[in-house]
N, C-alpha and C positions, 0 to 999 in steps of 0.2 A: 400440449399443443404449442405448435411455434406459429407465428402471426408475424409476416415480414413487415407489414404497417406499422404493429404496435412496436417491433425492434426498431424500424427506421426513425420512427417518432422520439425515440428515447435518443437515437443519435444527434438528431436537429436540436432537441434541449441541452445536448452534453457541448455541441460544438458552439451554440448559443453561449453559453455559460464561458465555455473558452475564449472566445470573442470578447466577452465584457472582461475577462482576467488580462487579456491581452492589452485591451483599451488602458486598464490600470496600471500596467506595467510600463506603458509609454510615458504617463505621467510620473512614476517613480522611477524610470530608469533603470528598472530591477526587475527580473523576470523570475526571482526566487519565490515570488507568490503562488505560482504554479505546484508547489509541493503543500501548500495549504490548500489547494482546492482539489488535488487528486481524489481523495476520499468524497468529497463533497458532489463529485460526477456520480458517484455510485448511488448516493442518496436521491438524486434528483432521477436519476434512469429508474430507482426501484419505485418512487413516486408514479413517473409515469407507466411503468408497467403494469402496478397494482390498480391504478383508477382507471387504466384502458381495459384491465381483463375482468377479475371476479370481484373489485372491491374488496374490501376489509372482511374477507372470509377467514378461520382461527389462523389457517397457516400464513395469510398475509399481515394479520395484526403482528405476530412473532416475527416475521421478516422485518416489518418496518422499524418494529422496536430494536432488533439486532443491527441493523445497519445504521439506524440514526446514533446507537450509543456506540457503534466501531466508528463511524465517519465524521462525528463532532468531536469526540474526545481526541481523535489523529488529527484532525484540522485543526483544533485548537492548540494541539501540542506543539505541531509544525510552526505555527504561527507564532507561538512564544518563543519558540527554538530560534527562528530566523527573523526575530526582530531586529529592528536597525537597519541604519541606511544602505549597507554593503551588501553586494550580490554574494551568493554562495559560489565558493571557489569552481566548484563543477560547472555552473553557468557561465561563470567569466572565461574559462577554457572555450566552452561552445561559442563564446561572443567572440573570442578572438580568431576562432576559426572559421566564421562566418561574416566575417566585416567584409566589405562594407555593408550598409544597409541591414543589419542583423535587427535593428529593432524593426524592420518590416517581416525579415523573413523570420523570427520568433514566433508570427501569428501560426507558421504551419511547421516549424521545426521544433517549436517547444509545445505550444496551446494546443494548437489541430493536433499533433501527435499524441498526446496525452488523451484528449479527449478520446480518438479513434480508440486506443490501446483500452481506455478503460470501458468503453463500448463493446469491444470483443469481450473482455473478461465478465462483464456484466450478466452473460448467457445463463449462469446458474438462477440468477435473479428474476429474469424473463421466465425461465421455468416455474420457477416457485409459485410465481405470479398469477401464470396463467393456469396452475392445477387446481380443478375443483374437488380433488381426491381430499378424503379426510386424511389427517396425521396418523405417520405409522413408525415404524421402529426406527427406520433409517432417517426421518425427521430428529426423534430424539438423539439418535448418534451423531447426528450432523450438529444438533444444539451442543452436544457436550463436548465434539471436537472445537465449535467454535468459541464456546465458553473458556476452553483451555487454551486456544488461541489467542484469546483476547487478554486473559489474564496475564499469560505468559508476557506478551507484547508490551502491555501497559506497565508491568513490573520492570521490565528491562529499561524501557525509556525511563522510568522515574530513576532506575540506578544509575542509568549515564547522565540524566540531568543534573542529579545530586554531586556526582562525580566532578564534573565540569565546573559547577558551582566553586569548588574548592581549588581554590588559587595555588596550593601546593602541588596538583595533579598536573598542572600544564606542561604537555609533552611526555606524559607518562601513560600505561596503558593499561585501561580498568580489566581484572581478571578475577573479580570477587563477584559474590551474588550467581545469578544466572550467566552473567560473564564468563563464570569459572568453567562451564560446561561446553561452552561454545561462544565464538567467536562475534555471531551474529544474530542472538537471541531474539531481536526485535523481528528479525527477519524471518525466523524460523515461526514464532508465533502467528506471525502476518499469514504465513504458507498454511499452517495449520487452520486457520480460523476459514481461509478460503475452500478449502477441501471440507469443511464442515458445511458450508454454504452448497458445496457440491454434493455432498449427501443427501441433504435435504430436497434437490433437484432430483437425485437418483430416486428418491421416495415420491416425488411428484411425477416420476415415470419420464422427467428431462434428461435422460442419458447421454443426448447429443450435447449436452452443454459443458461437457469434460473438457472443450477447449479452452474455458475460462479458467479454472485453474492451472493447467498446463503451463497456458500462457504467463500466468501471475509468477509461478514456479520458475520458469525460465528465466524472466526480468529479474527476480530475486536473484538468482543465482549467477547468471551470465552477463546479465545487461546494464541494468541500474542499481543493482544491489550490490552484492557480496565481490563480484568482480571489479566493479568503477571503482568502490570505496577502498579497495586493497592494490589497485593498481600504483599508487603513489604513498599511500599512508607508509610507509616503512622509512621513506624519507623527512616524513614530519615527526612519527616516533620510531626511535632506533631500536626500542626494546621489542619492536613488534614482532621480529624475526624470531624471536625466543617463542613468543608468545603463540604463533603458529605453529612450531613444530611442538607445542604440547598441549593445544587445544583443539578437537574440531571448529571445522567451519561454520558449519550449519546445522547439522543433526546434534543434538546434546548428549554427551558421553562423559565418560569418566576423564580426569584431566590426565596426561602424564606427569611423572615428578618434574617438578621445577628443574632445571639446569643448576649446577653448583657456580 
């Protein structure tokens, strides 16, 4: 069942969290903090939906556990990855393109926009939280897809962190482990787990929430994920062109033979 009031309450909560993050960014002179806030938007929304709807049913207990594990892990990882005083190069470019007064514009360009995007993507979470139906085979299929995506994303992030920690790898391309089978295994895992949430929402009768995983897939492929990352990576890593020719971008597959 779709309840606009409950859905809007989630939006106000997410916008409030975004506003707090914006205030923090003014103190730090760095908007990169929004990366570690991204997954926490969904944790806040899920808690709001659950306790405004059916409370802690079996389905909702599973949902809050799943969203907590994913969001806290991803937030902690991104906070660790982005530690330090320097703003991420993506946000430096956004800042340059929106001066003067970027510190004020960032309220809606960065923090407000991400809160609204997260709100739309959270539709499957609303659908799951609002259903009194018992668990069924679609729920279990969704949990399996979520688990596969979570493990794939977590392992990919760990492999990348270990690769970057080795000074001799500076400027080189990671093409081992999961990164041997696609150029963005972390994004593939993220996409898979969101389709897992949608399968659970479908089992709850919320077929209409498909806009959530569709938007997430679009963002990962065409906006803030693959397309943005590969826009200039060739300038920073000369071997990346060869990596592109032999490795799938998103869906894992057998790599082509390495060039001589």
